[in-house]
All heavy atoms as TSV, in Angstrom:
chain	resi	resn	atom	element	x	y	z
A	1	MET	N	N	-33.772	29.389	71.456
A	1	MET	CA	C	-34.113	28.374	72.363
A	1	MET	C	C	-33.580	27.063	71.929
A	1	MET	O	O	-33.780	26.689	70.726
A	1	MET	CB	C	-35.625	28.332	72.596
A	1	MET	CG	C	-36.047	27.426	73.704
A	1	MET	SD	S	-37.786	27.892	74.085
A	1	MET	CE	C	-38.218	26.528	75.080
A	2	THR	N	N	-32.946	26.280	72.772
A	2	THR	CA	C	-32.410	24.987	72.361
A	2	THR	C	C	-33.415	23.880	72.480
A	2	THR	O	O	-34.328	23.950	73.311
A	2	THR	CB	C	-31.168	24.671	73.207
A	2	THR	OG1	O	-31.553	24.535	74.551
A	2	THR	CG2	C	-30.108	25.771	73.075
A	3	LYS	N	N	-33.164	22.846	71.753
A	3	LYS	CA	C	-34.039	21.711	71.776
A	3	LYS	C	C	-33.695	20.862	73.030
A	3	LYS	O	O	-32.516	20.683	73.341
A	3	LYS	CB	C	-33.811	20.855	70.530
A	3	LYS	CG	C	-34.729	19.677	70.419
A	3	LYS	CD	C	-34.509	18.955	69.089
A	3	LYS	CE	C	-35.399	17.744	69.009
A	3	LYS	NZ	N	-35.135	16.937	67.798
A	4	PRO	N	N	-34.714	20.316	73.739
A	4	PRO	CA	C	-34.417	19.497	74.949
A	4	PRO	C	C	-33.693	18.250	74.568
A	4	PRO	O	O	-33.898	17.689	73.472
A	4	PRO	CB	C	-35.811	19.147	75.501
A	4	PRO	CG	C	-36.791	19.950	74.728
A	4	PRO	CD	C	-36.117	20.486	73.502
A	5	SER	N	N	-32.816	17.821	75.428
A	5	SER	CA	C	-32.063	16.623	75.190
A	5	SER	C	C	-32.945	15.342	75.299
A	5	SER	O	O	-34.059	15.443	75.832
A	5	SER	CB	C	-30.887	16.510	76.217
A	5	SER	OG	O	-31.401	16.231	77.510
A	6	GLU	N	N	-32.378	14.266	74.841
A	6	GLU	CA	C	-33.154	12.978	74.951
A	6	GLU	C	C	-33.402	12.602	76.397
A	6	GLU	O	O	-34.458	12.097	76.754
A	6	GLU	CB	C	-32.394	11.866	74.239
A	6	GLU	CG	C	-32.480	11.920	72.753
A	6	GLU	CD	C	-33.872	11.738	72.269
A	6	GLU	OE1	O	-34.644	10.891	72.793
A	6	GLU	OE2	O	-34.275	12.461	71.335
A	7	GLN	N	N	-32.468	12.921	77.287
A	7	GLN	CA	C	-32.650	12.585	78.731
A	7	GLN	C	C	-33.764	13.460	79.272
A	7	GLN	O	O	-34.602	12.939	80.023
A	7	GLN	CB	C	-31.384	12.794	79.491
A	7	GLN	CG	C	-31.536	12.444	80.960
A	7	GLN	CD	C	-30.316	12.793	81.818
A	7	GLN	OE1	O	-29.425	13.446	81.359
A	7	GLN	NE2	N	-30.309	12.272	83.061
A	8	ASP	N	N	-33.814	14.716	78.923
A	8	ASP	CA	C	-34.882	15.598	79.393
A	8	ASP	C	C	-36.249	15.075	78.892
A	8	ASP	O	O	-37.246	15.116	79.639
A	8	ASP	CB	C	-34.677	17.013	78.951
A	8	ASP	CG	C	-33.560	17.681	79.673
A	8	ASP	OD1	O	-33.165	17.216	80.760
A	8	ASP	OD2	O	-33.005	18.696	79.134
A	9	MET	N	N	-36.322	14.644	77.661
A	9	MET	CA	C	-37.550	14.107	77.125
A	9	MET	C	C	-37.969	12.862	77.824
A	9	MET	O	O	-39.154	12.637	78.105
A	9	MET	CB	C	-37.432	13.881	75.618
A	9	MET	CG	C	-37.168	15.143	74.790
A	9	MET	SD	S	-38.522	16.306	74.889
A	9	MET	CE	C	-39.702	15.481	73.856
A	10	ALA	N	N	-37.036	11.968	78.125
A	10	ALA	CA	C	-37.309	10.708	78.822
A	10	ALA	C	C	-37.807	11.034	80.271
A	10	ALA	O	O	-38.767	10.361	80.737
A	10	ALA	CB	C	-36.117	9.838	78.854
A	11	LEU	N	N	-37.206	11.972	80.923
A	11	LEU	CA	C	-37.634	12.328	82.250
A	11	LEU	C	C	-39.025	12.960	82.253
A	11	LEU	O	O	-39.828	12.708	83.142
A	11	LEU	CB	C	-36.594	13.306	82.880
A	11	LEU	CG	C	-35.210	12.705	83.278
A	11	LEU	CD1	C	-34.330	13.789	83.788
A	11	LEU	CD2	C	-35.370	11.558	84.222
A	12	ALA	N	N	-39.300	13.735	81.231
A	12	ALA	CA	C	-40.655	14.335	81.108
A	12	ALA	C	C	-41.670	13.284	80.884
A	12	ALA	O	O	-42.786	13.341	81.461
A	12	ALA	CB	C	-40.676	15.327	79.954
A	13	ARG	N	N	-41.342	12.260	80.088
A	13	ARG	CA	C	-42.302	11.166	79.844
A	13	ARG	C	C	-42.558	10.391	81.169
A	13	ARG	O	O	-43.669	10.038	81.505
A	13	ARG	CB	C	-41.812	10.182	78.824
A	13	ARG	CG	C	-41.998	10.636	77.369
A	13	ARG	CD	C	-41.705	9.553	76.376
A	13	ARG	NE	N	-40.336	9.116	76.388
A	13	ARG	CZ	C	-39.333	9.680	75.729
A	13	ARG	NH1	N	-39.589	10.724	74.950
A	13	ARG	NH2	N	-38.146	9.217	75.779
A	14	GLN	N	N	-41.468	10.160	81.924
A	14	GLN	CA	C	-41.634	9.442	83.202
A	14	GLN	C	C	-42.472	10.271	84.190
A	14	GLN	O	O	-43.262	9.714	84.942
A	14	GLN	CB	C	-40.268	9.178	83.822
A	14	GLN	CG	C	-39.523	8.065	83.100
A	14	GLN	CD	C	-38.138	7.812	83.708
A	14	GLN	OE1	O	-37.745	8.498	84.668
A	14	GLN	NE2	N	-37.439	6.858	83.183
A	15	ALA	N	N	-42.291	11.577	84.187
A	15	ALA	CA	C	-43.045	12.475	85.091
A	15	ALA	C	C	-44.483	12.447	84.733
A	15	ALA	O	O	-45.383	12.393	85.593
A	15	ALA	CB	C	-42.467	13.887	85.034
A	16	ARG	N	N	-44.782	12.513	83.400
A	16	ARG	CA	C	-46.182	12.442	82.989
A	16	ARG	C	C	-46.844	11.102	83.363
A	16	ARG	O	O	-48.008	11.076	83.821
A	16	ARG	CB	C	-46.325	12.626	81.473
A	16	ARG	CG	C	-46.244	14.085	81.084
A	16	ARG	CD	C	-46.630	14.304	79.636
A	16	ARG	NE	N	-45.827	13.516	78.642
A	16	ARG	CZ	C	-44.736	13.985	78.147
A	16	ARG	NH1	N	-44.220	15.119	78.446
A	16	ARG	NH2	N	-44.041	13.171	77.283
A	17	LEU	N	N	-46.079	10.010	83.196
A	17	LEU	CA	C	-46.616	8.687	83.569
A	17	LEU	C	C	-46.855	8.625	85.095
A	17	LEU	O	O	-47.923	8.133	85.501
A	17	LEU	CB	C	-45.642	7.579	83.141
A	17	LEU	CG	C	-46.030	6.171	83.518
A	17	LEU	CD1	C	-47.356	5.765	82.839
A	17	LEU	CD2	C	-44.923	5.204	83.147
A	18	ALA	N	N	-45.965	9.098	85.881
A	18	ALA	CA	C	-46.136	9.071	87.346
A	18	ALA	C	C	-47.365	9.915	87.729
A	18	ALA	O	O	-48.174	9.495	88.552
A	18	ALA	CB	C	-44.913	9.608	88.026
A	19	GLY	N	N	-47.511	11.092	87.144
A	19	GLY	CA	C	-48.682	11.915	87.409
A	19	GLY	C	C	-49.988	11.272	86.993
A	19	GLY	O	O	-50.982	11.354	87.716
A	20	ALA	N	N	-49.977	10.646	85.842
A	20	ALA	CA	C	-51.196	9.970	85.378
A	20	ALA	C	C	-51.561	8.835	86.260
A	20	ALA	O	O	-52.766	8.617	86.588
A	20	ALA	CB	C	-51.019	9.459	83.938
A	21	VAL	N	N	-50.555	8.029	86.708
A	21	VAL	CA	C	-50.850	6.888	87.575
A	21	VAL	C	C	-51.399	7.398	88.874
A	21	VAL	O	O	-52.398	6.808	89.408
A	21	VAL	CB	C	-49.540	6.060	87.806
A	21	VAL	CG1	C	-49.701	5.095	88.975
A	21	VAL	CG2	C	-49.161	5.308	86.541
A	22	MET	N	N	-50.853	8.440	89.474
A	22	MET	CA	C	-51.374	8.979	90.717
A	22	MET	C	C	-52.768	9.519	90.555
A	22	MET	O	O	-53.648	9.332	91.437
A	22	MET	CB	C	-50.411	10.003	91.326
A	22	MET	CG	C	-49.130	9.373	91.828
A	22	MET	SD	S	-48.052	10.452	92.719
A	22	MET	CE	C	-47.300	11.313	91.376
A	23	ALA	N	N	-53.046	10.224	89.468
A	23	ALA	CA	C	-54.355	10.818	89.242
A	23	ALA	C	C	-55.437	9.731	89.070
A	23	ALA	O	O	-56.514	9.782	89.628
A	23	ALA	CB	C	-54.328	11.707	88.001
A	24	VAL	N	N	-55.109	8.654	88.261
A	24	VAL	CA	C	-56.011	7.565	88.058
A	24	VAL	C	C	-56.243	6.790	89.376
A	24	VAL	O	O	-57.364	6.417	89.707
A	24	VAL	CB	C	-55.509	6.608	86.940
A	24	VAL	CG1	C	-56.282	5.333	86.939
A	24	VAL	CG2	C	-55.587	7.321	85.605
A	25	ALA	N	N	-55.185	6.671	90.168
A	25	ALA	CA	C	-55.303	5.963	91.457
A	25	ALA	C	C	-56.254	6.652	92.379
A	25	ALA	O	O	-57.098	6.026	92.991
A	25	ALA	CB	C	-53.932	5.807	92.115
A	26	ILE	N	N	-56.160	7.977	92.446
A	26	ILE	CA	C	-57.047	8.705	93.364
A	26	ILE	C	C	-58.508	8.676	92.910
A	26	ILE	O	O	-59.424	8.492	93.701
A	26	ILE	CB	C	-56.561	10.166	93.612
A	26	ILE	CG1	C	-57.307	10.788	94.755
A	26	ILE	CG2	C	-56.805	11.050	92.396
A	26	ILE	CD1	C	-56.956	10.251	96.110
A	27	VAL	N	N	-58.698	8.789	91.626
A	27	VAL	CA	C	-60.076	8.700	91.084
A	27	VAL	C	C	-60.673	7.319	91.313
A	27	VAL	O	O	-61.851	7.187	91.745
A	27	VAL	CB	C	-60.079	9.078	89.586
A	27	VAL	CG1	C	-61.430	8.772	88.932
A	27	VAL	CG2	C	-59.748	10.552	89.390
A	28	LEU	N	N	-59.898	6.300	90.997
A	28	LEU	CA	C	-60.359	4.893	91.254
A	28	LEU	C	C	-60.622	4.642	92.723
A	28	LEU	O	O	-61.607	3.963	93.086
A	28	LEU	CB	C	-59.428	3.880	90.667
A	28	LEU	CG	C	-59.438	3.760	89.134
A	28	LEU	CD1	C	-58.344	2.793	88.675
A	28	LEU	CD2	C	-60.838	3.300	88.604
A	29	TRP	N	N	-59.710	5.101	93.585
A	29	TRP	CA	C	-59.793	4.864	94.994
A	29	TRP	C	C	-61.101	5.527	95.550
A	29	TRP	O	O	-61.853	4.856	96.243
A	29	TRP	CB	C	-58.598	5.466	95.698
A	29	TRP	CG	C	-58.637	5.317	97.193
A	29	TRP	CD1	C	-58.573	4.177	97.889
A	29	TRP	CD2	C	-58.774	6.378	98.149
A	29	TRP	NE1	N	-58.630	4.426	99.235
A	29	TRP	CE2	C	-58.750	5.790	99.419
A	29	TRP	CE3	C	-58.937	7.756	98.009
A	29	TRP	CZ2	C	-58.903	6.516	100.552
A	29	TRP	CZ3	C	-59.058	8.480	99.206
A	29	TRP	CH2	C	-59.021	7.896	100.413
A	30	VAL	N	N	-61.350	6.773	95.184
A	30	VAL	CA	C	-62.578	7.427	95.648
A	30	VAL	C	C	-63.805	6.721	95.093
A	30	VAL	O	O	-64.772	6.504	95.812
A	30	VAL	CB	C	-62.529	8.942	95.272
A	30	VAL	CG1	C	-63.892	9.615	95.537
A	30	VAL	CG2	C	-61.455	9.639	96.071
A	31	GLY	N	N	-63.754	6.447	93.787
A	31	GLY	CA	C	-64.898	5.779	93.173
A	31	GLY	C	C	-65.214	4.411	93.754
A	31	GLY	O	O	-66.358	4.085	94.026
A	32	LEU	N	N	-64.150	3.606	93.973
A	32	LEU	CA	C	-64.399	2.283	94.545
A	32	LEU	C	C	-64.810	2.334	96.011
A	32	LEU	O	O	-65.624	1.482	96.427
A	32	LEU	CB	C	-63.161	1.374	94.322
A	32	LEU	CG	C	-62.873	0.988	92.912
A	32	LEU	CD1	C	-61.566	0.261	92.806
A	32	LEU	CD2	C	-64.024	0.081	92.420
A	33	GLN	N	N	-64.352	3.334	96.756
A	33	GLN	CA	C	-64.800	3.486	98.088
A	33	GLN	C	C	-66.270	3.848	98.170
A	33	GLN	O	O	-67.026	3.343	98.954
A	33	GLN	CB	C	-63.965	4.580	98.871
A	33	GLN	CG	C	-62.536	4.169	99.101
A	33	GLN	CD	C	-62.401	3.028	100.084
A	33	GLN	OE1	O	-63.196	2.901	101.044
A	33	GLN	NE2	N	-61.393	2.206	99.844
A	34	PHE	N	N	-66.668	4.695	97.236
A	34	PHE	CA	C	-68.094	5.090	97.149
A	34	PHE	C	C	-68.965	3.918	96.772
A	34	PHE	O	O	-70.005	3.606	97.428
A	34	PHE	CB	C	-68.266	6.214	96.169
A	34	PHE	CG	C	-69.699	6.635	95.973
A	34	PHE	CD1	C	-70.343	7.415	96.881
A	34	PHE	CD2	C	-70.418	6.286	94.845
A	34	PHE	CE1	C	-71.676	7.819	96.708
A	34	PHE	CE2	C	-71.737	6.617	94.682
A	34	PHE	CZ	C	-72.337	7.413	95.632
A	35	VAL	N	N	-68.561	3.149	95.738
A	35	VAL	CA	C	-69.307	2.022	95.266
A	35	VAL	C	C	-69.376	0.954	96.358
A	35	VAL	O	O	-70.423	0.322	96.611
A	35	VAL	CB	C	-68.724	1.451	93.945
A	35	VAL	CG1	C	-69.326	0.117	93.574
A	35	VAL	CG2	C	-68.945	2.451	92.834
A	36	GLY	N	N	-68.233	0.685	96.993
A	36	GLY	CA	C	-68.177	-0.300	98.031
A	36	GLY	C	C	-69.084	0.009	99.211
A	36	GLY	O	O	-69.774	-0.871	99.778
A	37	GLY	N	N	-69.167	1.312	99.561
A	37	GLY	CA	C	-70.068	1.753	100.638
A	37	GLY	C	C	-71.525	1.549	100.261
A	37	GLY	O	O	-72.370	1.172	101.074
A	38	ARG	N	N	-71.875	1.868	99.011
A	38	ARG	CA	C	-73.222	1.750	98.552
A	38	ARG	C	C	-73.637	0.273	98.432
A	38	ARG	O	O	-74.802	-0.085	98.691
A	38	ARG	CB	C	-73.388	2.388	97.168
A	38	ARG	CG	C	-73.305	3.826	97.213
A	38	ARG	CD	C	-74.550	4.436	97.809
A	38	ARG	NE	N	-74.554	5.835	97.670
A	38	ARG	CZ	C	-75.550	6.595	98.001
A	38	ARG	NH1	N	-76.698	6.077	98.442
A	38	ARG	NH2	N	-75.441	7.939	97.915
A	39	LEU	N	N	-72.690	-0.596	98.033
A	39	LEU	CA	C	-73.060	-1.988	97.851
A	39	LEU	C	C	-72.827	-2.860	99.052
A	39	LEU	O	O	-73.139	-4.027	99.050
A	39	LEU	CB	C	-72.260	-2.589	96.636
A	39	LEU	CG	C	-72.538	-1.923	95.249
A	39	LEU	CD1	C	-71.662	-2.587	94.219
A	39	LEU	CD2	C	-73.972	-2.062	94.938
A	40	GLY	N	N	-72.284	-2.280	100.100
A	40	GLY	CA	C	-72.079	-2.995	101.348
A	40	GLY	C	C	-70.980	-4.004	101.260
A	40	GLY	O	O	-71.081	-5.081	101.869
A	41	TRP	N	N	-69.895	-3.663	100.585
A	41	TRP	CA	C	-68.776	-4.593	100.485
A	41	TRP	C	C	-68.142	-4.821	101.860
A	41	TRP	O	O	-68.212	-3.921	102.736
A	41	TRP	CB	C	-67.679	-4.088	99.538
A	41	TRP	CG	C	-68.026	-4.085	98.109
A	41	TRP	CD1	C	-69.163	-4.643	97.533
A	41	TRP	CD2	C	-67.298	-3.480	97.037
A	41	TRP	NE1	N	-69.148	-4.399	96.176
A	41	TRP	CE2	C	-68.029	-3.726	95.859
A	41	TRP	CE3	C	-66.137	-2.806	96.974
A	41	TRP	CZ2	C	-67.569	-3.301	94.630
A	41	TRP	CZ3	C	-65.660	-2.383	95.753
A	41	TRP	CH2	C	-66.371	-2.605	94.572
A	42	GLN	N	N	-67.521	-5.948	102.052
A	42	GLN	CA	C	-66.853	-6.230	103.291
A	42	GLN	C	C	-65.639	-5.300	103.444
A	42	GLN	O	O	-65.095	-4.804	102.457
A	42	GLN	CB	C	-66.393	-7.711	103.355
A	42	GLN	CG	C	-67.539	-8.658	103.331
A	42	GLN	CD	C	-66.979	-10.122	103.325
A	42	GLN	OE1	O	-65.815	-10.356	103.479
A	42	GLN	NE2	N	-67.916	-11.060	103.201
A	43	ALA	N	N	-65.223	-5.141	104.697
A	43	ALA	CA	C	-64.108	-4.257	104.983
A	43	ALA	C	C	-62.796	-4.756	104.331
A	43	ALA	O	O	-61.962	-3.894	103.944
A	43	ALA	CB	C	-63.888	-4.147	106.508
A	44	ARG	N	N	-62.638	-6.011	104.125
A	44	ARG	CA	C	-61.409	-6.529	103.525
A	44	ARG	C	C	-61.231	-6.001	102.093
A	44	ARG	O	O	-60.161	-5.806	101.635
A	44	ARG	CB	C	-61.331	-8.004	103.606
A	44	ARG	CG	C	-62.342	-8.780	102.817
A	44	ARG	CD	C	-62.182	-10.223	102.968
A	44	ARG	NE	N	-63.295	-10.950	102.336
A	44	ARG	CZ	C	-63.382	-12.242	102.288
A	44	ARG	NH1	N	-62.468	-12.983	102.827
A	44	ARG	NH2	N	-64.418	-12.758	101.656
A	45	TYR	N	N	-62.364	-5.813	101.396
A	45	TYR	CA	C	-62.280	-5.243	100.046
A	45	TYR	C	C	-61.904	-3.763	100.060
A	45	TYR	O	O	-61.155	-3.295	99.167
A	45	TYR	CB	C	-63.573	-5.448	99.278
A	45	TYR	CG	C	-63.870	-6.937	99.073
A	45	TYR	CD1	C	-65.012	-7.513	99.600
A	45	TYR	CD2	C	-63.017	-7.739	98.370
A	45	TYR	CE1	C	-65.299	-8.833	99.469
A	45	TYR	CE2	C	-63.269	-9.084	98.201
A	45	TYR	CZ	C	-64.409	-9.627	98.745
A	45	TYR	OH	O	-64.672	-10.954	98.572
A	46	ALA	N	N	-62.373	-3.061	101.047
A	46	ALA	CA	C	-62.001	-1.633	101.213
A	46	ALA	C	C	-60.492	-1.563	101.479
A	46	ALA	O	O	-59.814	-0.691	100.910
A	46	ALA	CB	C	-62.791	-0.993	102.341
A	47	PHE	N	N	-59.984	-2.436	102.366
A	47	PHE	CA	C	-58.543	-2.460	102.597
A	47	PHE	C	C	-57.737	-2.807	101.363
A	47	PHE	O	O	-56.660	-2.320	101.158
A	47	PHE	CB	C	-58.213	-3.393	103.744
A	47	PHE	CG	C	-58.538	-2.868	105.113
A	47	PHE	CD1	C	-59.385	-3.554	105.981
A	47	PHE	CD2	C	-58.037	-1.615	105.535
A	47	PHE	CE1	C	-59.706	-3.062	107.221
A	47	PHE	CE2	C	-58.313	-1.100	106.766
A	47	PHE	CZ	C	-59.165	-1.847	107.616
A	48	LEU	N	N	-58.262	-3.744	100.552
A	48	LEU	CA	C	-57.573	-4.120	99.329
A	48	LEU	C	C	-57.463	-2.905	98.380
A	48	LEU	O	O	-56.376	-2.652	97.818
A	48	LEU	CB	C	-58.310	-5.249	98.640
A	48	LEU	CG	C	-57.714	-5.772	97.325
A	48	LEU	CD1	C	-56.363	-6.419	97.609
A	48	LEU	CD2	C	-58.680	-6.779	96.719
A	49	VAL	N	N	-58.567	-2.165	98.280
A	49	VAL	CA	C	-58.523	-0.946	97.445
A	49	VAL	C	C	-57.557	0.095	98.046
A	49	VAL	O	O	-56.800	0.721	97.323
A	49	VAL	CB	C	-59.960	-0.367	97.315
A	49	VAL	CG1	C	-59.941	1.003	96.615
A	49	VAL	CG2	C	-60.832	-1.333	96.549
A	50	ASP	N	N	-57.573	0.242	99.376
A	50	ASP	CA	C	-56.636	1.160	100.035
A	50	ASP	C	C	-55.185	0.784	99.770
A	50	ASP	O	O	-54.364	1.646	99.440
A	50	ASP	CB	C	-56.903	1.203	101.538
A	50	ASP	CG	C	-58.215	1.836	101.906
A	50	ASP	OD1	O	-58.811	2.535	101.087
A	50	ASP	OD2	O	-58.617	1.602	103.056
A	51	PHE	N	N	-54.850	-0.489	99.894
A	51	PHE	CA	C	-53.481	-0.914	99.674
A	51	PHE	C	C	-53.028	-0.793	98.227
A	51	PHE	O	O	-51.882	-0.425	97.926
A	51	PHE	CB	C	-53.281	-2.371	100.155
A	51	PHE	CG	C	-53.267	-2.524	101.637
A	51	PHE	CD1	C	-53.977	-3.499	102.247
A	51	PHE	CD2	C	-52.559	-1.628	102.429
A	51	PHE	CE1	C	-54.011	-3.658	103.597
A	51	PHE	CE2	C	-52.543	-1.748	103.784
A	51	PHE	CZ	C	-53.298	-2.746	104.412
A	52	ALA	N	N	-53.992	-0.990	97.299
A	52	ALA	CA	C	-53.654	-0.810	95.876
A	52	ALA	C	C	-53.376	0.681	95.583
A	52	ALA	O	O	-52.428	1.050	94.870
A	52	ALA	CB	C	-54.773	-1.280	95.009
A	53	ALA	N	N	-54.150	1.589	96.219
A	53	ALA	CA	C	-53.912	3.008	96.022
A	53	ALA	C	C	-52.609	3.424	96.670
A	53	ALA	O	O	-51.856	4.204	96.112
A	53	ALA	CB	C	-55.082	3.814	96.627
A	54	LEU	N	N	-52.325	2.858	97.844
A	54	LEU	CA	C	-51.054	3.206	98.517
A	54	LEU	C	C	-49.834	2.725	97.669
A	54	LEU	O	O	-48.845	3.398	97.559
A	54	LEU	CB	C	-50.997	2.515	99.868
A	54	LEU	CG	C	-51.787	3.253	100.963
A	54	LEU	CD1	C	-51.751	2.442	102.248
A	54	LEU	CD2	C	-51.163	4.611	101.248
A	55	ALA	N	N	-49.984	1.539	97.037
A	55	ALA	CA	C	-48.930	1.058	96.166
A	55	ALA	C	C	-48.732	1.949	94.964
A	55	ALA	O	O	-47.564	2.256	94.586
A	55	ALA	CB	C	-49.259	-0.379	95.711
A	56	ALA	N	N	-49.769	2.440	94.380
A	56	ALA	CA	C	-49.674	3.368	93.246
A	56	ALA	C	C	-49.027	4.668	93.695
A	56	ALA	O	O	-48.163	5.218	92.975
A	56	ALA	CB	C	-51.060	3.631	92.657
A	57	PHE	N	N	-49.437	5.224	94.841
A	57	PHE	CA	C	-48.828	6.441	95.321
A	57	PHE	C	C	-47.343	6.248	95.651
A	57	PHE	O	O	-46.520	7.114	95.382
A	57	PHE	CB	C	-49.523	6.959	96.521
A	57	PHE	CG	C	-50.940	7.467	96.177
A	57	PHE	CD1	C	-52.002	7.157	96.991
A	57	PHE	CD2	C	-51.175	8.238	95.063
A	57	PHE	CE1	C	-53.297	7.562	96.663
A	57	PHE	CE2	C	-52.439	8.687	94.764
A	57	PHE	CZ	C	-53.505	8.333	95.570
A	58	ALA	N	N	-46.981	5.130	96.281
A	58	ALA	CA	C	-45.624	4.858	96.609
A	58	ALA	C	C	-44.799	4.762	95.319
A	58	ALA	O	O	-43.663	5.307	95.248
A	58	ALA	CB	C	-45.474	3.525	97.404
A	59	TRP	N	N	-45.293	4.068	94.290
A	59	TRP	CA	C	-44.602	3.984	93.026
A	59	TRP	C	C	-44.387	5.403	92.449
A	59	TRP	O	O	-43.301	5.690	91.998
A	59	TRP	CB	C	-45.351	3.094	92.051
A	59	TRP	CG	C	-44.688	2.952	90.743
A	59	TRP	CD1	C	-43.670	2.120	90.420
A	59	TRP	CD2	C	-44.947	3.747	89.577
A	59	TRP	NE1	N	-43.322	2.296	89.104
A	59	TRP	CE2	C	-44.073	3.316	88.576
A	59	TRP	CE3	C	-45.852	4.768	89.263
A	59	TRP	CZ2	C	-44.066	3.856	87.280
A	59	TRP	CZ3	C	-45.850	5.330	88.041
A	59	TRP	CH2	C	-44.998	4.869	87.056
A	60	GLY	N	N	-45.429	6.188	92.459
A	60	GLY	CA	C	-45.326	7.565	91.915
A	60	GLY	C	C	-44.320	8.378	92.688
A	60	GLY	O	O	-43.546	9.145	92.060
A	61	LEU	N	N	-44.267	8.228	94.012
A	61	LEU	CA	C	-43.312	8.968	94.798
A	61	LEU	C	C	-41.894	8.524	94.528
A	61	LEU	O	O	-41.011	9.361	94.390
A	61	LEU	CB	C	-43.635	8.762	96.320
A	61	LEU	CG	C	-42.743	9.481	97.298
A	61	LEU	CD1	C	-42.923	10.982	97.168
A	61	LEU	CD2	C	-43.037	9.012	98.703
A	62	ILE	N	N	-41.670	7.268	94.364
A	62	ILE	CA	C	-40.349	6.736	94.020
A	62	ILE	C	C	-39.938	7.247	92.682
A	62	ILE	O	O	-38.745	7.672	92.492
A	62	ILE	CB	C	-40.351	5.183	94.137
A	62	ILE	CG1	C	-40.481	4.720	95.591
A	62	ILE	CG2	C	-39.060	4.624	93.518
A	62	ILE	CD1	C	-40.794	3.264	95.771
A	63	VAL	N	N	-40.764	7.158	91.687
A	63	VAL	CA	C	-40.429	7.629	90.369
A	63	VAL	C	C	-40.154	9.167	90.361
A	63	VAL	O	O	-39.194	9.596	89.766
A	63	VAL	CB	C	-41.522	7.282	89.359
A	63	VAL	CG1	C	-41.305	8.018	88.000
A	63	VAL	CG2	C	-41.598	5.788	89.137
A	64	THR	N	N	-40.969	9.894	91.080
A	64	THR	CA	C	-40.765	11.345	91.162
A	64	THR	C	C	-39.434	11.660	91.860
A	64	THR	O	O	-38.704	12.562	91.408
A	64	THR	CB	C	-41.953	11.956	91.949
A	64	THR	OG1	O	-43.137	11.645	91.251
A	64	THR	CG2	C	-41.760	13.504	91.974
A	65	PHE	N	N	-39.097	10.977	92.935
A	65	PHE	CA	C	-37.852	11.125	93.607
A	65	PHE	C	C	-36.662	10.827	92.703
A	65	PHE	O	O	-35.660	11.541	92.677
A	65	PHE	CB	C	-37.770	10.307	94.925
A	65	PHE	CG	C	-36.483	10.496	95.666
A	65	PHE	CD1	C	-36.252	11.628	96.350
A	65	PHE	CD2	C	-35.560	9.499	95.701
A	65	PHE	CE1	C	-35.081	11.800	97.064
A	65	PHE	CE2	C	-34.357	9.630	96.356
A	65	PHE	CZ	C	-34.159	10.782	97.080
A	66	ARG	N	N	-36.784	9.757	91.959
A	66	ARG	CA	C	-35.745	9.376	91.013
A	66	ARG	C	C	-35.537	10.428	89.931
A	66	ARG	O	O	-34.437	10.785	89.587
A	66	ARG	CB	C	-36.091	8.068	90.367
A	66	ARG	CG	C	-35.054	7.458	89.495
A	66	ARG	CD	C	-35.400	6.073	89.021
A	66	ARG	NE	N	-34.555	5.646	88.006
A	66	ARG	CZ	C	-34.825	5.666	86.732
A	66	ARG	NH1	N	-36.029	6.019	86.298
A	66	ARG	NH2	N	-33.952	5.276	85.823
A	67	ILE	N	N	-36.600	10.996	89.416
A	67	ILE	CA	C	-36.532	12.052	88.416
A	67	ILE	C	C	-35.863	13.264	89.020
A	67	ILE	O	O	-34.977	13.900	88.438
A	67	ILE	CB	C	-37.920	12.406	87.875
A	67	ILE	CG1	C	-38.478	11.270	87.039
A	67	ILE	CG2	C	-37.875	13.695	87.028
A	67	ILE	CD1	C	-39.950	11.423	86.748
A	68	TRP	N	N	-36.197	13.644	90.245
A	68	TRP	CA	C	-35.617	14.736	90.907
A	68	TRP	C	C	-34.120	14.591	91.063
A	68	TRP	O	O	-33.358	15.532	90.880
A	68	TRP	CB	C	-36.316	14.942	92.238
A	68	TRP	CG	C	-35.753	16.001	93.139
A	68	TRP	CD1	C	-35.755	17.383	92.876
A	68	TRP	CD2	C	-35.119	15.853	94.382
A	68	TRP	NE1	N	-35.148	18.026	93.900
A	68	TRP	CE2	C	-34.746	17.117	94.821
A	68	TRP	CE3	C	-34.800	14.725	95.156
A	68	TRP	CZ2	C	-34.073	17.289	96.015
A	68	TRP	CZ3	C	-34.145	14.944	96.323
A	68	TRP	CH2	C	-33.771	16.180	96.782
A	69	ARG	N	N	-33.703	13.395	91.482
A	69	ARG	CA	C	-32.307	13.106	91.626
A	69	ARG	C	C	-31.526	13.192	90.300
A	69	ARG	O	O	-30.456	13.737	90.234
A	69	ARG	CB	C	-32.084	11.680	92.226
A	69	ARG	CG	C	-32.246	11.723	93.710
A	69	ARG	CD	C	-31.838	10.397	94.382
A	69	ARG	NE	N	-30.590	9.936	93.869
A	69	ARG	CZ	C	-30.276	8.657	93.669
A	69	ARG	NH1	N	-31.164	7.707	93.961
A	69	ARG	NH2	N	-29.109	8.315	93.200
A	70	LEU	N	N	-32.117	12.620	89.270
A	70	LEU	CA	C	-31.481	12.655	87.949
A	70	LEU	C	C	-31.421	14.083	87.350
A	70	LEU	O	O	-30.486	14.416	86.644
A	70	LEU	CB	C	-32.149	11.702	86.969
A	70	LEU	CG	C	-31.980	10.223	87.230
A	70	LEU	CD1	C	-32.867	9.428	86.325
A	70	LEU	CD2	C	-30.545	9.823	87.118
A	71	LYS	N	N	-32.392	14.837	87.669
A	71	LYS	CA	C	-32.464	16.213	87.125
A	71	LYS	C	C	-31.371	17.107	87.803
A	71	LYS	O	O	-30.908	18.027	87.158
A	71	LYS	CB	C	-33.856	16.819	87.379
A	71	LYS	CG	C	-34.133	18.015	86.590
A	71	LYS	CD	C	-34.256	17.667	85.114
A	71	LYS	CE	C	-34.722	18.890	84.421
A	71	LYS	NZ	N	-34.468	18.793	82.984
A	72	GLY	N	N	-30.994	16.754	89.012
A	72	GLY	CA	C	-29.978	17.545	89.725
A	72	GLY	C	C	-28.551	17.328	89.240
A	72	GLY	O	O	-27.663	18.033	89.656
A	73	ARG	N	N	-28.339	16.371	88.439
A	73	ARG	CA	C	-26.984	16.060	87.987
A	73	ARG	C	C	-26.477	17.077	87.006
A	73	ARG	O	O	-27.077	17.690	86.257
A	73	ARG	CB	C	-26.924	14.700	87.295
A	73	ARG	CG	C	-27.060	13.556	88.275
A	73	ARG	CD	C	-26.878	12.249	87.592
A	73	ARG	NE	N	-27.028	11.181	88.585
A	73	ARG	CZ	C	-26.920	9.966	88.295
A	73	ARG	NH1	N	-26.684	9.558	87.049
A	73	ARG	NH2	N	-27.059	9.042	89.188
């Protein structure tokens, strides 16, 4: 078995980072929605949390797509 190249290792690190960001985003999003509902936060704070989660997911999707494109070369 051959040792993975430096590019493969870098892509694997990026993939792990993207996965971790998306996992943390979903946990925080669900948690903050629950807390906000219990504490009676205004709707604008719920939208702020939603937009932050969407930004994290968009970033993860872009990074994942970039990794997929680079892996196909």
